[in-house]
C-alpha positions as CSV (number, residue, x, y, z in Angstrom):
1,M,94.0,89.3,86.6
2,S,91.9,89.5,89.7
3,S,90.6,92.8,90.9
4,N,89.8,91.4,94.3
5,M,91.9,92.9,97.0
6,S,91.8,92.8,100.8
7,D,93.7,94.5,103.6
8,V,94.6,93.0,106.9
9,T,96.9,93.9,109.8
10,L,99.3,91.3,111.0
11,H,100.4,91.7,114.6
12,V,103.8,90.2,115.4
13,D,104.2,89.1,119.0
14,E,108.0,89.4,119.3
15,N,110.1,92.5,119.7
16,T,111.9,92.6,116.3
17,S,114.8,94.5,114.9
18,H,114.5,96.6,111.8
19,G,116.4,93.8,109.9
20,E,113.9,91.2,111.1
21,R,111.0,93.3,110.0
22,E,112.6,93.8,106.6
23,N,113.1,90.0,106.3
24,L,109.4,89.4,107.0
25,R,108.4,92.2,104.6
26,N,110.6,90.6,101.8
27,A,109.1,87.2,102.5
28,L,105.6,88.6,102.2
29,L,106.3,90.5,99.0
30,S,107.9,87.5,97.4
31,T,104.7,85.5,97.8
32,S,102.2,85.3,94.9
33,G,99.0,87.2,95.7
34,I,100.5,89.8,98.0
35,M,100.6,93.2,96.5
36,A,101.9,95.3,99.4
37,A,103.3,94.9,102.9
38,A,104.2,97.8,105.0
39,Y,105.3,98.6,108.6
40,H,106.6,101.6,110.5
41,D,109.5,101.4,113.0
42,E,107.3,103.5,115.4
43,K,104.8,100.5,115.6
44,P,107.1,97.6,115.1
45,H,104.5,94.9,115.9
46,L,102.2,95.8,113.1
47,F,102.3,95.0,109.3
48,V,99.6,96.1,106.9
49,I,99.3,93.7,104.1
50,E,97.3,94.0,100.8
51,Y,96.6,90.7,99.1
52,D,94.3,88.9,96.7
53,P,92.2,86.4,98.5
54,D,91.6,84.6,95.3
55,K,95.3,83.7,95.2
56,I,96.3,83.4,98.9
57,N,94.4,82.6,102.1
58,S,94.9,85.0,104.9
59,S,96.0,82.2,107.2
60,E,99.0,81.8,105.0
61,L,100.2,85.2,106.1
62,I,100.7,83.7,109.6
63,D,102.6,80.8,108.1
64,I,104.9,83.2,106.3
65,A,105.6,85.0,109.6
66,K,106.2,81.6,111.3
67,S,108.7,80.7,108.5
68,C,110.6,83.8,109.6
69,G,110.6,82.6,113.2
70,L,107.8,84.9,114.3
71,N,104.5,84.3,116.1
72,S,101.6,86.5,114.8
73,E,97.9,86.9,114.5
74,L,95.6,88.7,112.1
75,I,93.7,91.8,112.9
76,G,91.0,92.6,110.4
77,L,90.5,96.1,109.1
């Protein structure tokens, strides 16, 4: 088990509903190497993601958002 963890903020470009944010969160959490994904309805464009960079590349987070029909970019913490 790796103890290497990184945090990143994913900025989603589109205005999304609560359901769309839940779908993205579920897609992120179902991906190996992602330990946590959180958002707040008060800041609907931002997701904070905790992941293991030994298991998943940060650019794959954008791919996951794209698979949910969303455009996004990473904001480093």
